[in-house]
Structure formats: C-alpha cells, structure tokens
N, C-alpha and C positions, 0 to 999 in steps of 0.2 A: 504494500499499499504506499502510495506517495503521500506525504504529510503535507496537506494544503493549509495547515494552521501553523505556518513558520514565517520567518522574515529574514531579510538579508539587508545588512547595513554596510555601506562603503563611504569613504571620505573622498570627495572630489578633489580635483587639482587646486581649487581655490579654498580648501579646507572645510567646505560645507559638507555635512553628513546627510546622506540619503538613506532612508529605510523603505524597503519595498515588502509588501506582503501579497501573496496571490489573491486574486479576486475572481470568483467563479460566479457566472450568471447562467441561468437555465431558462430559456423561453421557448414557447411554441407559437409558431405563426403559420401563415398560409402555406409556407414551404416546408413545414415540419419542425421538429425539435432541434435546437442548436444550443449546445453548452459551450460557452466561451470562457477562456481562462486568460487573465491579464496578470502582470506582476510576476513574470517568469523567473527572475533572478534567484529567488530562494530555492527554486526547484532544480536549479542548475548550479548551486553554490560550489559544489566540489570541482566542476569544470571551470568556473570563473576564477576560483582561488588558485587553480593550477596555471593560470596565465601569469607568467612572471614579469613581463614588461608592463609597467604601470600605464603607459600610454595606450597600449593595445587593450589592456584590461578595461580602462575607461572608455575606449571607443566601443568595445563590445557591450558594456553596460549601457552606453548611450542608445546603441542600435536596439538592444534587447528591451529597453524600457518602453518602447512604443509598440512592441510586437504582441500579437494575440494568437492564441491557438483556438480554432473552432473545431468542435466535434459534433458529428452528426450520426444518427442512426441509419439514415439512407444515403446513398451515393449522391454526389453533387458535382456538376460540371461548372467550371469557372470560365467566364468569357475571356478572350485574349486581351492582353494589356493589363490585367489585374496581377500585381506582383504577389502571387501566392504560391507557396510550395505545398503539394498535396501528396497523399498516400491513400491507399485503401479506397480507390475510386472516388476520392473527394470527401470520404467520411472523416478524414483527418486533414486539417489545413492549418497553415500558419502564415502570417504576414512577415515573419522574421526573414530577412534576406541573407543572413549569414555574415561572418567575418572570418578572416584567415585563422583566428584563434578559436572560434566557435562556429563551425559550419552548420548550415541550416538542417543538415541531416541529424545532428545531435538534438535539435528541438523537435524534429519530426519523430525521433525515437521516443522522446518524452511524451509527445502527443499520442502516440499509440499506446503507451502505458496508461495515460489519463483516459483514453477512449475505453480501455478495458475496465477501468475503475468507475467511471462516471456515466457511461451509457448502457 
C-alpha cells in the first residue's frame, strides 16, 4: 500500500521551505470515474532524495509540482497535442513530462501502483 497520508519538505534555493502532501480527488462525470492525484513528491521521496545535484533536484521538484496523475476504470484516448504520458490504454495517465533525473516512466510506475490501490 502506498501511504497517501505523508508529506515531503524541501528547501528552495532562496531558503524558502516548501511542504507538499498528496491530494486525491475522486469524481464521476459524463465520461466516467476519474481519480486524480496531485502533490506527487512525497510518493517519490526516495527517488528525489537520490538526486545528488541540488540544481537538478530543484528542477525536478519544480516540474513535478505541477504534475497530476489521472486514474480511470475505463480506457481513455487523448487527443494529439495534449502533453500526457499514458499506460494501460489510457487508464493511467500523467501530465509529468519527466526530467533527466526522474523520467516519466517512474511516475507511470507509481500511477500503475495507485491504480491498483484506488480503482
């Protein structure tokens, strides 16, 4: 089980501390049920902490901070031009574009685990 009741704190270059906690929303609309997960840093803390270069870690945290994982029970096709990485015929998707230190596949691996847990 992935602990969704956790947090991750880091100090930015300017000395400001940022704390992130995962946020899960579950909604059902005309196109079916979608579970969204934001605040992914705590769920990838081991991978983030393994990034030894402070600049690359900061860049990865910045890119990751706006990312969302979307989980669906039914397959979903995404229109061209939408910057989304998917697996499982679109049942698992993320807006995370990846960085050299934390590729998008790592987030998709997490998404598959969350799909098993939440859907």
